[in-house]
DSSP file (Angstrom, degrees, kcal/mol; ACC not computed):
  #  RESIDUE AA STRUCTURE BP1 BP2  ACC     N-H-->O    O-->H-N    N-H-->O    O-->H-N    TCO  KAPPA ALPHA  PHI   PSI    X-CA   Y-CA   Z-CA
    1    1 A M     >        0   0    0      0, 0.0     4,-2.1     0, 0.0     5,-0.2   0.000 360.0 360.0 360.0 -38.8  -57.9  -29.2   20.3
    2    2 A K  H  >  +     0   0    0      1,-0.2     4,-2.5     2,-0.2     5,-0.2   0.858 360.0  56.7 -65.5 -33.8  -61.4  -28.0   19.7
    3    3 A K  H  > S+     0   0    0      2,-0.2     4,-2.5     1,-0.2    -1,-0.2   0.923 107.7  46.8 -63.8 -43.8  -60.7  -27.8   16.0
    4    4 A Y  H  > S+     0   0    0      2,-0.2     4,-1.8     1,-0.2     5,-0.2   0.916 113.0  48.7 -65.3 -42.1  -59.7  -31.5   15.9
    5    5 A L  H  X S+     0   0    0     -4,-2.1     4,-2.0     1,-0.2    -1,-0.2   0.918 111.6  50.2 -62.8 -42.1  -62.8  -32.5   17.8
    6    6 A F  H  X S+     0   0    0     -4,-2.5     4,-2.3     1,-0.2    -2,-0.2   0.893 107.9  53.7 -62.4 -41.2  -64.9  -30.3   15.5
    7    7 A L  H  < S+     0   0    0     -4,-2.5    -1,-0.2     1,-0.2    -2,-0.2   0.829 113.1  42.8 -65.2 -32.2  -63.4  -32.0   12.5
    8    8 A F  H  X S+     0   0    0     -4,-1.8     4,-0.9    -5,-0.1    -1,-0.2   0.789 114.6  49.1 -83.9 -28.3  -64.2  -35.5   13.7
    9    9 A I  H  X S+     0   0    0     -4,-2.0     4,-2.4    -5,-0.2     5,-0.2   0.893 102.2  61.2 -78.3 -39.5  -67.7  -34.6   14.9
   10   10 A I  H  X S+     0   0    0     -4,-2.3     4,-2.5     1,-0.2     5,-0.2   0.926 104.7  47.0 -56.7 -50.1  -68.9  -32.9   11.7
   11   11 A P  H  > S+     0   0    0      0, 0.0     4,-2.4     0, 0.0    -1,-0.2   0.880 111.7  52.3 -62.3 -33.8  -68.4  -36.0    9.5
   12   12 A A  H  X S+     0   0    0     -4,-0.9     4,-2.1     2,-0.2    -2,-0.2   0.905 110.8  47.3 -66.1 -39.9  -70.2  -38.1   12.1
   13   13 A L  H  X S+     0   0    0     -4,-2.4     4,-1.2     2,-0.2    -1,-0.2   0.909 112.0  49.9 -66.8 -41.6  -73.1  -35.7   12.2
   14   14 A V  H  < S+     0   0    0     -4,-2.5     3,-0.4     1,-0.2    -2,-0.2   0.921 114.9  43.8 -63.9 -43.4  -73.3  -35.5    8.4
   15   15 A L  H >< S+     0   0    0     -4,-2.4     3,-0.8     1,-0.2    -1,-0.2   0.839 113.9  51.0 -71.3 -31.9  -73.3  -39.3    8.1
   16   16 A A  H 3< S+     0   0    0     -4,-2.1    -1,-0.2     1,-0.2    -2,-0.2   0.664  95.2  72.2 -80.1 -14.3  -75.8  -39.7   10.9
   17   17 A S  T 3< S+     0   0    0     -4,-1.2    -1,-0.2    -3,-0.4    -2,-0.1   0.197  73.8 120.1 -87.3  19.5  -78.2  -37.2    9.4
   18   18 A G  S <  S-     0   0    0     -3,-0.8    -3,-0.0     1,-0.2    -2,-0.0   0.024  76.2 -60.6 -72.1-175.6  -79.3  -39.6    6.7
   19   19 A E        -     0   0    0      1,-0.1     3,-0.3     2,-0.0    -1,-0.2  -0.325  38.5-140.5 -68.3 150.4  -82.8  -40.8    6.1
   20   20 A H        +     0   0    0      1,-0.2     3,-0.1    -3,-0.1    -1,-0.1  -0.167  63.1 120.8-105.9  40.0  -84.4  -42.8    8.8
   21   21 A D  S    S-     0   0    0      1,-0.3     2,-0.3     0, 0.0    -1,-0.2   0.819  87.9 -55.9 -69.2 -31.3  -86.1  -45.4    6.6
   22   22 A G  S    S-     0   0    0     -3,-0.3     2,-0.7     2,-0.0    -1,-0.3  -0.973  81.0 -43.1 171.6-175.0  -84.3  -48.1    8.2
   23   23 A V        -     0   0    0     -2,-0.3     2,-0.4    -3,-0.1    -3,-0.1  -0.661  54.4-162.1 -81.7 121.0  -80.9  -49.2    9.0
   24   24 A K        -     0   0    0     -2,-0.7     2,-1.2    -5,-0.2    -2,-0.0  -0.772  21.5-119.7-100.7 149.9  -78.7  -48.7    6.1
   25   25 A D        +     0   0    0     -2,-0.4     2,-0.5     2,-0.1    -2,-0.0  -0.738  35.9 177.0 -94.4  97.4  -75.4  -50.5    5.9
   26   26 A Y        -     0   0    0     -2,-1.2     3,-0.4     1,-0.1     2,-0.2  -0.834  25.2-148.6 -97.5 138.6  -72.7  -47.9    5.7
   27   27 A D     >  +     0   0    0     -2,-0.5     4,-2.6     1,-0.2     5,-0.2  -0.222  53.3 131.4 -99.1  44.8  -69.2  -49.2    5.6
   28   28 A V  H  > S+     0   0    0      1,-0.2     4,-2.7     2,-0.2     5,-0.2   0.896  71.1  52.4 -63.4 -41.5  -67.8  -46.2    7.4
   29   29 A L  H  > S+     0   0    0     -3,-0.4     4,-2.4     2,-0.2    -1,-0.2   0.942 112.6  43.4 -63.0 -46.5  -65.9  -48.4    9.8
   30   30 A W  H  > S+     0   0    0      1,-0.2     4,-2.8     2,-0.2    -2,-0.2   0.879 114.4  50.4 -68.8 -36.2  -64.2  -50.4    7.1
   31   31 A R  H  X S+     0   0    0     -4,-2.6     4,-2.9     2,-0.2    -1,-0.2   0.906 110.6  49.9 -67.5 -38.3  -63.5  -47.4    5.0
   32   32 A S  H  X S+     0   0    0     -4,-2.7     4,-2.7     2,-0.2    -2,-0.2   0.925 112.7  46.5 -64.0 -43.9  -62.0  -45.7    8.0
   33   33 A I  H  X S+     0   0    0     -4,-2.4     4,-2.7    -5,-0.2    -2,-0.2   0.923 113.7  49.0 -63.5 -43.0  -59.8  -48.7    8.7
   34   34 A N  H  X S+     0   0    0     -4,-2.8     4,-2.8     2,-0.2    -2,-0.2   0.905 111.5  49.8 -61.8 -41.7  -58.9  -48.9    5.1
   35   35 A F  H  X S+     0   0    0     -4,-2.9     4,-2.6     2,-0.2     5,-0.2   0.922 111.7  47.8 -63.8 -44.1  -58.0  -45.2    5.1
   36   36 A I  H  X S+     0   0    0     -4,-2.7     4,-2.1     1,-0.2    -2,-0.2   0.911 113.5  47.9 -64.6 -42.0  -55.9  -45.6    8.2
   37   37 A L  H  X S+     0   0    0     -4,-2.7     4,-3.0     2,-0.2     5,-0.3   0.919 110.7  51.9 -64.0 -42.6  -54.1  -48.6    6.7
   38   38 A F  H  X S+     0   0    0     -4,-2.8     4,-2.9     1,-0.2    -2,-0.2   0.948 114.1  41.9 -59.6 -48.9  -53.5  -46.7    3.4
   39   39 A F  H  X S+     0   0    0     -4,-2.6     4,-2.6     2,-0.2    -1,-0.2   0.823 113.1  54.5 -71.0 -28.3  -52.0  -43.7    5.1
   40   40 A G  H  X S+     0   0    0     -4,-2.1     4,-2.6    -5,-0.2    -2,-0.2   0.938 112.9  41.8 -65.5 -47.1  -50.0  -46.0    7.5
   41   41 A I  H  X S+     0   0    0     -4,-3.0     4,-2.9     2,-0.2     5,-0.2   0.923 115.6  50.4 -65.6 -43.3  -48.5  -47.9    4.5
   42   42 A L  H  X S+     0   0    0     -4,-2.9     4,-2.5    -5,-0.3    -2,-0.2   0.919 112.5  47.3 -59.8 -43.3  -48.0  -44.6    2.7
   43   43 A F  H  X S+     0   0    0     -4,-2.6     4,-1.6     1,-0.2    -2,-0.2   0.922 112.6  49.3 -63.4 -43.7  -46.3  -43.1    5.7
   44   44 A Y  H  X S+     0   0    0     -4,-2.6     4,-0.6     1,-0.2    -2,-0.2   0.901 115.8  42.6 -62.4 -42.7  -44.1  -46.3    6.1
   45   45 A L  H  < S+     0   0    0     -4,-2.9    -1,-0.2     1,-0.2    -2,-0.2   0.861 121.2  38.9 -74.9 -35.0  -43.1  -46.3    2.5
   46   46 A L  H  X S+     0   0    0     -4,-2.5     4,-2.4    -5,-0.2     5,-0.3   0.581  94.1  84.4 -93.2  -9.1  -42.4  -42.5    2.2
   47   47 A K  H  X S+     0   0    0     -4,-1.6     4,-2.5    -5,-0.2     5,-0.2   0.927  92.2  46.1 -59.7 -47.1  -40.9  -42.0    5.6
   48   48 A G  H  X S+     0   0    0     -4,-0.6     4,-2.9     2,-0.2     5,-0.2   0.958 116.5  41.4 -63.8 -54.9  -37.4  -43.0    4.5
   49   49 A P  H  > S+     0   0    0      0, 0.0     4,-2.8     0, 0.0     5,-0.2   0.898 117.8  47.6 -63.5 -38.6  -37.2  -41.0    1.3
   50   50 A V  H  X S+     0   0    0     -4,-2.4     4,-2.7     2,-0.2    -2,-0.2   0.927 114.2  47.0 -66.6 -42.6  -38.8  -37.9    2.8
   51   51 A K  H  X S+     0   0    0     -4,-2.5     4,-2.8    -5,-0.3    -1,-0.2   0.912 113.9  48.0 -64.1 -41.4  -36.6  -38.1    5.8
   52   52 A A  H  X S+     0   0    0     -4,-2.9     4,-2.8     2,-0.2    -2,-0.2   0.907 112.8  48.3 -64.6 -42.1  -33.5  -38.5    3.5
   53   53 A A  H  X S+     0   0    0     -4,-2.8     4,-2.3     2,-0.2    -2,-0.2   0.923 113.8  46.8 -64.1 -43.1  -34.6  -35.6    1.3
   54   54 A Y  H  X S+     0   0    0     -4,-2.7     4,-2.5     2,-0.2    -2,-0.2   0.920 113.8  47.5 -64.5 -43.8  -35.2  -33.5    4.4
   55   55 A Q  H  X S+     0   0    0     -4,-2.8     4,-3.1     2,-0.2    -2,-0.2   0.894 110.9  52.5 -64.7 -39.1  -31.8  -34.5    5.9
   56   56 A G  H  X S+     0   0    0     -4,-2.8     4,-2.8     2,-0.2    -2,-0.2   0.899 109.5  49.1 -61.5 -40.8  -30.1  -33.8    2.5
   57   57 A R  H  X S+     0   0    0     -4,-2.3     4,-2.6     2,-0.2    -2,-0.2   0.924 112.3  48.0 -64.5 -43.3  -31.7  -30.3    2.4
   58   58 A I  H  X S+     0   0    0     -4,-2.5     4,-2.6     1,-0.2    -2,-0.2   0.934 113.7  47.1 -61.8 -45.7  -30.5  -29.7    6.0
   59   59 A D  H  X S+     0   0    0     -4,-3.1     4,-2.9     2,-0.2    -2,-0.2   0.898 111.6  51.1 -63.4 -40.5  -27.0  -31.0    5.1
   60   60 A G  H  X S+     0   0    0     -4,-2.8     4,-2.5     2,-0.2    -2,-0.2   0.922 111.9  46.2 -62.2 -44.7  -26.9  -28.8    1.9
   61   61 A I  H  X S+     0   0    0     -4,-2.6     4,-2.5     2,-0.2    -1,-0.2   0.912 113.5  49.9 -64.1 -41.3  -27.9  -25.7    3.8
   62   62 A A  H  X S+     0   0    0     -4,-2.6     4,-2.7    -5,-0.2    -2,-0.2   0.909 111.1  48.4 -64.2 -41.8  -25.3  -26.5    6.5
   63   63 A S  H  X S+     0   0    0     -4,-2.9     4,-2.6     2,-0.2    -1,-0.2   0.904 112.6  48.1 -67.2 -39.1  -22.6  -27.1    3.9
   64   64 A R  H  X S+     0   0    0     -4,-2.5     4,-2.6     2,-0.2    -1,-0.2   0.898 112.0  50.4 -65.2 -38.5  -23.5  -23.8    2.2
   65   65 A L  H  X S+     0   0    0     -4,-2.5     4,-2.7     2,-0.2    -2,-0.2   0.926 111.2  48.0 -63.7 -44.3  -23.5  -22.1    5.5
   66   66 A E  H  X S+     0   0    0     -4,-2.7     4,-2.7     2,-0.2    -2,-0.2   0.910 112.0  49.8 -62.1 -42.4  -20.0  -23.5    6.4
   67   67 A A  H  X S+     0   0    0     -4,-2.6     4,-2.6     2,-0.2    -2,-0.2   0.916 112.5  47.3 -62.8 -42.4  -18.7  -22.5    3.0
   68   68 A N  H  X S+     0   0    0     -4,-2.6     4,-2.5     2,-0.2    -2,-0.2   0.891 111.7  50.8 -65.9 -38.3  -20.1  -19.0    3.5
   69   69 A Q  H  X S+     0   0    0     -4,-2.7     4,-2.6     2,-0.2    -2,-0.2   0.915 111.0  48.9 -63.3 -42.2  -18.6  -18.9    7.0
   70   70 A K  H  X S+     0   0    0     -4,-2.7     4,-2.6     2,-0.2    -2,-0.2   0.927 112.2  47.6 -63.6 -45.0  -15.2  -20.0    5.6
   71   71 A I  H  X S+     0   0    0     -4,-2.6     4,-2.6     1,-0.2    -1,-0.2   0.900 111.9  51.3 -62.0 -40.7  -15.3  -17.3    2.8
   72   72 A L  H  X S+     0   0    0     -4,-2.5     4,-2.5     2,-0.2    -2,-0.2   0.912 110.8  47.5 -63.1 -43.5  -16.3  -14.7    5.4
   73   73 A K  H  X S+     0   0    0     -4,-2.6     4,-2.6     2,-0.2    -2,-0.2   0.911 112.4  49.4 -64.8 -41.8  -13.4  -15.7    7.7
   74   74 A E  H  X S+     0   0    0     -4,-2.6     4,-2.8     2,-0.2    -2,-0.2   0.905 111.4  49.6 -63.2 -40.8  -11.0  -15.6    4.7
   75   75 A S  H  X S+     0   0    0     -4,-2.6     4,-2.5     2,-0.2    -2,-0.2   0.909 111.3  48.8 -63.7 -41.9  -12.3  -12.2    3.8
   76   76 A A  H  X S+     0   0    0     -4,-2.5     4,-2.6     2,-0.2    -2,-0.2   0.909 111.8  49.3 -64.4 -41.0  -11.9  -10.9    7.3
   77   77 A A  H  X S+     0   0    0     -4,-2.6     4,-2.6     2,-0.2    -2,-0.2   0.918 112.3  47.7 -64.2 -42.9   -8.3  -12.3    7.4
   78   78 A R  H  X S+     0   0    0     -4,-2.8     4,-2.7     2,-0.2    -2,-0.2   0.889 111.3  51.8 -64.4 -37.5   -7.5  -10.6    4.1
   79   79 A K  H  X S+     0   0    0     -4,-2.5     4,-2.5     2,-0.2    -2,-0.2   0.936 111.2  46.2 -63.7 -45.8   -9.0   -7.4    5.4
   80   80 A E  H  X S+     0   0    0     -4,-2.6     4,-2.6     2,-0.2    -2,-0.2   0.903 112.9  50.2 -63.2 -40.7   -6.9   -7.5    8.5
   81   81 A Q  H  X S+     0   0    0     -4,-2.6     4,-3.0     2,-0.2    -2,-0.2   0.905 110.3  50.3 -63.7 -40.5   -3.8   -8.3    6.4
   82   82 A A  H  X S+     0   0    0     -4,-2.7     4,-2.4     2,-0.2    -2,-0.2   0.901 110.6  49.3 -64.4 -40.4   -4.6   -5.4    4.1
   83   83 A K  H  X S+     0   0    0     -4,-2.5     4,-2.5     2,-0.2    -2,-0.2   0.920 112.6  47.9 -62.8 -42.7   -5.0   -3.1    7.2
   84   84 A K  H  X S+     0   0    0     -4,-2.6     4,-2.6     2,-0.2    -2,-0.2   0.923 112.3  48.8 -63.9 -44.0   -1.7   -4.4    8.5
   85   85 A D  H  X S+     0   0    0     -4,-3.0     4,-2.7     1,-0.2    -1,-0.2   0.881 110.2  52.4 -62.4 -38.0    0.0   -3.9    5.1
   86   86 A L  H  X S+     0   0    0     -4,-2.4     4,-2.5     2,-0.2    -2,-0.2   0.924 110.1  47.5 -64.0 -44.3   -1.5   -0.4    4.9
   87   87 A Q  H  X S+     0   0    0     -4,-2.5     4,-2.5     2,-0.2    -2,-0.2   0.921 112.8  49.2 -63.1 -43.1    0.0    0.5    8.4
   88   88 A D  H  X S+     0   0    0     -4,-2.6     4,-2.9     1,-0.2     5,-0.2   0.911 111.0  50.1 -61.0 -42.2    3.3   -1.0    7.3
   89   89 A A  H  X S+     0   0    0     -4,-2.7     4,-2.8     2,-0.2    -2,-0.2   0.889 109.9  50.6 -64.5 -38.9    3.2    1.0    4.1
   90   90 A K  H  X S+     0   0    0     -4,-2.5     4,-2.6     2,-0.2    -2,-0.2   0.929 112.4  46.5 -63.3 -44.2    2.4    4.2    6.1
   91   91 A V  H  X S+     0   0    0     -4,-2.5     4,-2.5     2,-0.2    -2,-0.2   0.931 114.9  46.4 -63.5 -45.3    5.3    3.6    8.4
   92   92 A Q  H  X S+     0   0    0     -4,-2.9     4,-2.8     2,-0.2    -2,-0.2   0.892 111.6  52.2 -64.5 -38.7    7.7    2.8    5.5
   93   93 A G  H  X S+     0   0    0     -4,-2.8     4,-2.5     2,-0.2    -2,-0.2   0.923 110.4  47.5 -62.6 -44.0    6.4    5.9    3.7
   94   94 A A  H  X S+     0   0    0     -4,-2.6     4,-2.5     2,-0.2    -2,-0.2   0.906 112.9  49.3 -63.3 -41.0    7.1    8.1    6.7
   95   95 A A  H  X S+     0   0    0     -4,-2.5     4,-2.8     2,-0.2    -2,-0.2   0.907 111.0  49.7 -64.7 -41.3   10.6    6.5    7.1
   96   96 A L  H  X S+     0   0    0     -4,-2.8     4,-2.8     2,-0.2    -2,-0.2   0.901 110.9  49.6 -64.5 -40.1   11.3    7.1    3.4
   97   97 A I  H  X S+     0   0    0     -4,-2.5     4,-2.4     2,-0.2    -2,-0.2   0.927 112.5  47.6 -64.0 -43.7   10.2   10.7    3.7
   98   98 A E  H  X S+     0   0    0     -4,-2.5     4,-2.3     2,-0.2    -2,-0.2   0.916 113.2  48.1 -63.2 -43.2   12.4   11.2    6.7
   99   99 A T  H  X S+     0   0    0     -4,-2.8     4,-2.8     1,-0.2    -2,-0.2   0.907 110.6  51.4 -63.2 -42.0   15.3    9.6    5.0
  100  100 A A  H  X S+     0   0    0     -4,-2.8     4,-2.4     2,-0.2    -2,-0.2   0.900 109.2  50.6 -63.0 -40.2   14.7   11.7    1.9
  101  101 A K  H  X S+     0   0    0     -4,-2.4     4,-2.4     2,-0.2    -1,-0.2   0.924 111.8  47.5 -62.7 -43.6   14.7   14.8    4.1
  102  102 A K  H  X S+     0   0    0     -4,-2.3     4,-2.9     1,-0.2    -2,-0.2   0.910 112.0  50.0 -63.4 -41.4   18.0   13.8    5.7
  103  103 A E  H  X S+     0   0    0     -4,-2.8     4,-3.2     2,-0.2    -1,-0.2   0.879 109.2  52.1 -64.9 -36.9   19.5   13.0    2.3
  104  104 A I  H  X S+     0   0    0     -4,-2.4     4,-2.7     2,-0.2    -2,-0.2   0.933 112.0  45.5 -63.8 -44.9   18.4   16.4    1.0
  105  105 A V  H  X S+     0   0    0     -4,-2.4     4,-2.5     2,-0.2    -2,-0.2   0.929 115.2  47.7 -63.0 -44.2   20.1   18.1    4.0
  106  106 A F  H  X S+     0   0    0     -4,-2.9     4,-2.6     2,-0.2    -2,-0.2   0.923 113.4  47.2 -62.8 -44.7   23.2   16.0    3.5
  107  107 A A  H  X S+     0   0    0     -4,-3.2     4,-2.8     2,-0.2     5,-0.2   0.900 112.1  50.3 -65.1 -40.1   23.3   16.7   -0.2
  108  108 A A  H  X S+     0   0    0     -4,-2.7     4,-2.6    -5,-0.2    -1,-0.2   0.915 112.5  47.2 -63.6 -42.2   22.8   20.4    0.3
  109  109 A E  H  X S+     0   0    0     -4,-2.5     4,-2.8     2,-0.2    -2,-0.2   0.911 112.7  49.4 -64.2 -42.0   25.6   20.4    2.9
  110  110 A K  H  X S+     0   0    0     -4,-2.6     4,-2.7     2,-0.2    -2,-0.2   0.924 112.8  46.6 -63.7 -44.3   27.9   18.4    0.5
  111  111 A I  H  X S+     0   0    0     -4,-2.8     4,-2.7     2,-0.2    -2,-0.2   0.904 112.4  51.3 -64.6 -40.3   27.1   20.8   -2.3
  112  112 A K  H  X S+     0   0    0     -4,-2.6     4,-2.8    -5,-0.2    -2,-0.2   0.934 112.2  45.9 -61.8 -46.3   27.7   23.8   -0.1
  113  113 A N  H  X S+     0   0    0     -4,-2.8     4,-2.6     2,-0.2    -2,-0.2   0.911 113.6  48.9 -63.6 -42.2   31.1   22.4    1.1
  114  114 A A  H  X S+     0   0    0     -4,-2.7     4,-2.5     2,-0.2    -1,-0.2   0.901 112.6  48.5 -64.6 -39.6   32.1   21.5   -2.5
  115  115 A T  H  X S+     0   0    0     -4,-2.7     4,-2.9     2,-0.2    -2,-0.2   0.924 111.8  48.5 -66.2 -44.2   31.1   25.0   -3.6
  116  116 A E  H  X S+     0   0    0     -4,-2.8     4,-2.6     2,-0.2    -2,-0.2   0.909 112.6  49.0 -61.5 -41.0   33.1   26.6   -0.8
  117  117 A Q  H  X S+     0   0    0     -4,-2.6     4,-2.8     2,-0.2    -2,-0.2   0.911 111.9  48.8 -63.6 -42.5   36.1   24.5   -1.6
  118  118 A E  H  X S+     0   0    0     -4,-2.5     4,-2.8     2,-0.2    -2,-0.2   0.908 111.8  48.7 -64.8 -42.2   35.8   25.4   -5.3
  119  119 A I  H  X S+     0   0    0     -4,-2.9     4,-2.8     2,-0.2    -2,-0.2   0.918 112.0  49.7 -63.0 -42.2   35.5   29.1   -4.4
  120  120 A S  H  X S+     0   0    0     -4,-2.6     4,-2.6     2,-0.2    -2,-0.2   0.924 112.2  47.6 -61.5 -44.3   38.6   28.7   -2.2
  121  121 A N  H  X S+     0   0    0     -4,-2.8     4,-2.8     2,-0.2    -2,-0.2   0.911 112.9  48.4 -63.5 -42.2   40.5   27.0   -4.9
  122  122 A L  H  X S+     0   0    0     -4,-2.8     4,-2.8     2,-0.2    -2,-0.2   0.904 112.2  49.0 -64.9 -40.6   39.5   29.6   -7.5
  123  123 A Q  H  X S+     0   0    0     -4,-2.8     4,-2.7     2,-0.2    -2,-0.2   0.921 113.4  47.0 -63.6 -43.0   40.5   32.4   -5.0
  124  124 A K  H  X S+     0   0    0     -4,-2.6     4,-2.6     2,-0.2    -2,-0.2   0.922 113.4  48.0 -63.8 -44.5   43.8   30.7   -4.4
  125  125 A S  H  X S+     0   0    0     -4,-2.8     4,-2.8     2,-0.2    -2,-0.2   0.900 111.6  50.8 -62.8 -40.7   44.4   30.2   -8.1
  126  126 A F  H  X S+     0   0    0     -4,-2.8     4,-2.7     2,-0.2    -2,-0.2   0.926 110.9  48.1 -62.8 -44.7   43.5   33.9   -8.8
  127  127 A D  H  X S+     0   0    0     -4,-2.7     4,-2.7     2,-0.2    -2,-0.2   0.918 113.6  47.4 -62.3 -43.2   45.9   35.1   -6.1
  128  128 A E  H  X S+     0   0    0     -4,-2.6     4,-2.7     2,-0.2    -2,-0.2   0.915 113.0  48.4 -63.6 -42.5   48.7   32.9   -7.5
  129  129 A Q  H  X S+     0   0    0     -4,-2.8     4,-2.7     2,-0.2    -2,-0.2   0.897 111.5  50.4 -64.5 -39.4   47.9   34.0  -11.1
  130  130 A K  H  X S+     0   0    0     -4,-2.7     4,-2.5     2,-0.2    -2,-0.2   0.929 112.3  46.5 -63.7 -45.9   48.0   37.7   -9.9
  131  131 A D  H  X S+     0   0    0     -4,-2.7     4,-2.5     2,-0.2     5,-0.2   0.914 113.0  50.2 -62.4 -42.1   51.3   37.2   -8.1
  132  132 A F  H  X S+     0   0    0     -4,-2.7     4,-2.5     1,-0.2    -2,-0.2   0.930 112.0  46.6 -61.8 -45.3   52.7   35.4  -11.2
  133  133 A E  H  X S+     0   0    0     -4,-2.7     4,-2.7     2,-0.2    -1,-0.2   0.883 111.2  52.8 -64.7 -38.1   51.5   38.2  -13.5
  134  134 A A  H  X S+     0   0    0     -4,-2.5     4,-2.4     2,-0.2    -2,-0.2   0.927 111.8  45.1 -63.9 -44.1   53.0   40.9  -11.1
  135  135 A R  H  X S+     0   0    0     -4,-2.5     4,-2.7     2,-0.2    -2,-0.2   0.904 112.7  51.8 -64.3 -40.4   56.4   39.1  -11.1
  136  136 A K  H  X S+     0   0    0     -4,-2.5     4,-2.4    -5,-0.2    -2,-0.2   0.919 111.1  46.6 -62.4 -43.7   56.2   38.8  -14.9
  137  137 A I  H  X S+     0   0    0     -4,-2.7     4,-2.9     2,-0.2    -1,-0.2   0.907 111.5  52.1 -65.9 -40.9   55.4   42.5  -15.3
  138  138 A K  H  X S+     0   0    0     -4,-2.4     4,-3.0     1,-0.2     5,-0.2   0.929 110.7  48.0 -59.8 -44.6   58.2   43.4  -12.9
  139  139 A K  H  X S+     0   0    0     -4,-2.7     4,-3.0     1,-0.2    -2,-0.2   0.914 112.4  48.8 -62.1 -42.2   60.7   41.3  -14.9
  140  140 A E  H  X S+     0   0    0     -4,-2.4     4,-2.8     2,-0.2    -2,-0.2   0.914 112.9  47.6 -64.3 -41.7   59.5   42.8  -18.2
  141  141 A V  H  X S+     0   0    0     -4,-2.9     4,-2.9     2,-0.2     5,-0.2   0.941 114.6  45.8 -64.1 -46.6   59.9   46.3  -16.7
  142  142 A V  H  X S+     0   0    0     -4,-3.0     4,-2.8     1,-0.2     5,-0.2   0.925 114.6  48.3 -61.4 -43.9   63.3   45.6  -15.4
  143  143 A S  H  X S+     0   0    0     -4,-3.0     4,-2.5    -5,-0.2    -2,-0.2   0.907 112.6  48.5 -63.2 -41.5   64.3   44.0  -18.6
  144  144 A E  H  X S+     0   0    0     -4,-2.8     4,-2.5     2,-0.2    -2,-0.2   0.914 113.0  47.3 -65.5 -42.9   63.0   46.9  -20.6
  145  145 A I  H  X S+     0   0    0     -4,-2.9     4,-2.9     2,-0.2     5,-0.2   0.935 113.3  47.9 -64.1 -45.3   64.8   49.4  -18.4
  146  146 A L  H  X S+     0   0    0     -4,-2.8     4,-3.0    -5,-0.2     5,-0.3   0.901 111.3  50.5 -64.2 -39.1   68.0   47.5  -18.6
  147  147 A D  H  X S+     0   0    0     -4,-2.5     4,-1.9    -5,-0.2    -1,-0.2   0.917 112.5  47.3 -63.3 -41.3   67.7   47.2  -22.3
  148  148 A D  H  X S+     0   0    0     -4,-2.5     4,-1.6     2,-0.2    -2,-0.2   0.921 114.6  46.6 -64.8 -42.6   67.1   50.9  -22.6
  149  149 A V  H  < S+     0   0    0     -4,-2.9     6,-0.2     1,-0.2    -2,-0.2   0.929 117.4  41.7 -66.6 -44.7   70.0   51.7  -20.3
  150  150 A F  H  < S+     0   0    0     -4,-3.0    -1,-0.2    -5,-0.2    -2,-0.2   0.772 110.9  57.8 -75.7 -23.4   72.4   49.4  -22.0
  151  151 A A  H  < S+     0   0    0     -4,-1.9     2,-0.4    -5,-0.3    -1,-0.2   0.831  93.2  75.1 -76.0 -31.4   71.2   50.4  -25.5
  152  152 A S     <  -     0   0    0     -4,-1.6     3,-0.2    -5,-0.2    -4,-0.0  -0.697  62.0-166.3 -87.2 132.9   72.0   54.0  -25.0
  153  153 A D  S    S+     0   0    0     -2,-0.4    -1,-0.1     1,-0.2    -4,-0.0   0.698  77.4  68.3 -89.2 -20.9   75.8   54.8  -25.2
  154  154 A D  S    S+     0   0    0      1,-0.1     2,-0.7     2,-0.0    -1,-0.2   0.712  90.8  66.3 -78.5 -17.3   75.7   58.3  -23.7
  155  155 A I        -     0   0    0     -6,-0.2     2,-0.6    -3,-0.2    -1,-0.1  -0.903  60.6-179.3-109.3 121.3   74.8   57.2  -20.3
  156  156 A K        -     0   0    0     -2,-0.7     2,-0.3     0, 0.0    -3,-0.1  -0.970   9.2-175.6-118.1 119.9   77.3   55.2  -18.3
  157  157 A F        -     0   0    0     -2,-0.6     2,-0.2    -8,-0.1    -2,-0.0  -0.791  21.4-123.5-114.0 155.3   76.2   54.2  -14.9
  158  158 A G     >  -     0   0    0     -2,-0.3     4,-2.4     1,-0.1     5,-0.2  -0.448  34.6-103.6 -88.1 170.5   78.0   52.5  -12.2
  159  159 A Q  H  > S+     0   0    0      1,-0.2     4,-2.0     2,-0.2     5,-0.1   0.885 120.0  52.4 -65.5 -36.9   76.7   49.4  -10.7
  160  160 A D  H  > S+     0   0    0      1,-0.2     4,-1.8     2,-0.2    -1,-0.2   0.914 110.7  47.1 -65.1 -42.8   75.5   51.1   -7.5
  161  161 A K  H  > S+     0   0    0      1,-0.2     4,-2.2     2,-0.2    -1,-0.2   0.887 110.1  53.5 -67.3 -39.2   73.6   53.7   -9.5
  162  162 A L  H  X S+     0   0    0     -4,-2.4     4,-2.3     1,-0.2    -1,-0.2   0.904 107.5  50.8 -61.8 -42.1   72.0   51.0  -11.7
  163  163 A V  H  X S+     0   0    0     -4,-2.0     4,-2.3     1,-0.2    -1,-0.2   0.895 109.8  50.5 -64.7 -40.2   70.8   49.1   -8.7
  164  164 A K  H  X S+     0   0    0     -4,-1.8     4,-2.1     2,-0.2    -1,-0.2   0.893 110.2  49.7 -65.7 -40.2   69.2   52.2   -7.2
  165  165 A I  H  X S+     0   0    0     -4,-2.2     4,-2.2     2,-0.2     5,-0.2   0.928 112.0  47.8 -64.0 -45.0   67.4   53.0  -10.5
  166  166 A V  H  X S+     0   0    0     -4,-2.3     4,-2.7     1,-0.2     5,-0.3   0.907 110.6  51.9 -63.5 -41.2   66.1   49.4  -10.7
  167  167 A E  H  X S+     0   0    0     -4,-2.3     4,-2.7     1,-0.2    -1,-0.2   0.882 109.0  50.8 -63.7 -37.7   64.9   49.6   -7.1
  168  168 A K  H  < S+     0   0    0     -4,-2.1    -1,-0.2     2,-0.2    -2,-0.2   0.921 113.2  44.9 -65.7 -43.3   63.1   52.8   -7.8
  169  169 A K  H  < S+     0   0    0     -4,-2.2    -2,-0.2     1,-0.2    -1,-0.2   0.907 119.5  40.9 -66.7 -42.1   61.3   51.4  -10.8
  170  170 A V  H  <        0   0    0     -4,-2.7    -2,-0.2     1,-0.2    -1,-0.2   0.915 360.0 360.0 -75.1 -41.9   60.4   48.1   -9.1
  171  171 A G     <        0   0    0     -4,-2.7    -1,-0.2    -5,-0.3    -2,-0.2   0.442 360.0 360.0 -85.4 360.0   59.5   49.5   -5.7
């Protein structure tokens, strides 16, 4: 308040400190009125455009702020969605690992059972082949003995004796 008072008093003092020859006609009053009218008209004419420009600036800043807020909210939503997707992927990954472990155990068990079955089949086949070869050799031996016995004329055996000889060879 003191500053304003000081600003109005200083010009009055400067104007009042003139020569004292006589009364000079200063048109300070008319110039002051003219100055006030000029700034009043200037204020009246520029009030609308300045106010519109200021309001436009406020609206522009508000719209940019709203756009930034919207982008920020969208970014936050995408971030939350990404976190949710990450958690889902972790859960699915854990489930896939667990499933893979179960499948490995199942496949190992299946291979083990198939191998045991194959070994059993091979053992059975081997036993059958061994029995078959044993019978075949017995038949060949019996056939060879009988051929030798029947081929030689000096030995004549009875049927009982022949059966005993064959039993000895076979058994």
